[in-house]
Each structure stands twice: as structure tokens, then as C-alpha cells.
C-alpha positions in Angstrom: 98.1 101.1 87.5 94.7 101.5 88.9 91.3 100.5 87.4 88.8 103.2 86.6 85.7 103.6 84.8 85.7 105.8 81.7 83.0 107.9 80.5 81.5 105.1 78.3 81.3 102.8 81.5 84.4 100.6 80.2 87.1 99.5 82.8 90.3 101.3 82.0 93.7 100.9 83.4 95.5 104.1 84.3 99.3 104.5 84.7 100.1 107.0 87.4 104.0 107.5 87.3 106.9 109.3 85.6 107.9 108.9 82.0 109.8 110.8 79.4 110.7 110.2 75.6 113.1 107.3 76.5 110.6 105.2 78.8 108.8 104.8 82.0 110.6 105.4 85.2 109.9 102.5 88.1 111.3 101.9 91.3 111.8 98.8 93.3 113.2 98.1 96.8 115.5 95.1 97.3 117.8 94.0 100.2 121.4 94.9 100.1 122.6 91.5 98.6 120.1 91.3 95.7 120.8 95.0 95.0 124.5 94.9 94.9 124.6 91.7 92.8 122.2 93.5 90.2 124.3 96.3 90.3 127.6 94.5 89.8 126.1 92.4 87.0 123.7 94.9 85.4 120.9 92.3 85.7 118.9 90.6 88.3 120.1 87.1 89.6 122.4 85.6 92.2 121.7 83.4 95.2 119.3 85.6 97.0 116.9 86.8 94.0 113.8 84.7 93.4 112.4 85.1 89.8 109.0 83.6 90.8 108.3 86.0 93.7 105.9 88.7 93.1 107.0 92.1 93.5 105.4 95.5 93.2 107.0 98.5 91.3 106.4 101.8 92.7 105.4 104.6 90.4 107.4 107.4 92.0 110.6 108.1 93.8 108.6 109.8 96.7 106.5 106.4 97.1 109.5 104.5 97.0 111.3 106.5 99.4 108.6 106.3 102.0 108.3 102.6 101.7 111.9 102.3 102.3 112.0 104.8 105.1 109.6 102.5 107.1 111.8 99.9 108.9 108.8 98.2 110.6 107.1 97.1 107.5 109.7 96.6 105.1 112.9 95.4 107.0 114.6 93.7 103.9 113.8 96.4 101.4 116.5 99.1 102.0 118.1 99.4 98.7 116.3 101.4 95.8 116.8 100.4 92.0 115.3 102.6 89.3 
């Protein structure tokens, strides 16, 4: 989401991403241990998952692929969960 000014000068939040009739698609990268645990249990948790850590969802698969493809800045985020 990004904040923009509307024509009547109110701040609005704009969602830029993908959606269909069933919902909104968001993507997030995790390290292999967190991703494997989540896929096995169909929920987040496990010994390496920290529910109080802030995370940023990416609004498109292309953006997420770019994030994961950069090993210098995101060494521990190499598994994508959509």
C-alpha cells in the first residue's frame, strides 16, 4: 500500500497488487526452515518462526523474485510462500 492524496486532498491508501474473486495475493520470503515447517503444517510456527518480528509482504511475484534473487541483501530469505 502507498499513501497518496486524493482529488479532495484527503490521504488515501492505495493497494498495488494482484487479486481475483477469491482474495488478494501476497508473497513473502522466509528461510528454508521456516518455509518447510509452514508447508508441512499448513500454518506458520516452529522453532525458527518469530510471530513478533515485523515482515513486509510483497505485492507481486516479480517483486518477490527480485528480492529473493539478491543474495547480498536477503541471505536468509530464499523460499517464497504465496
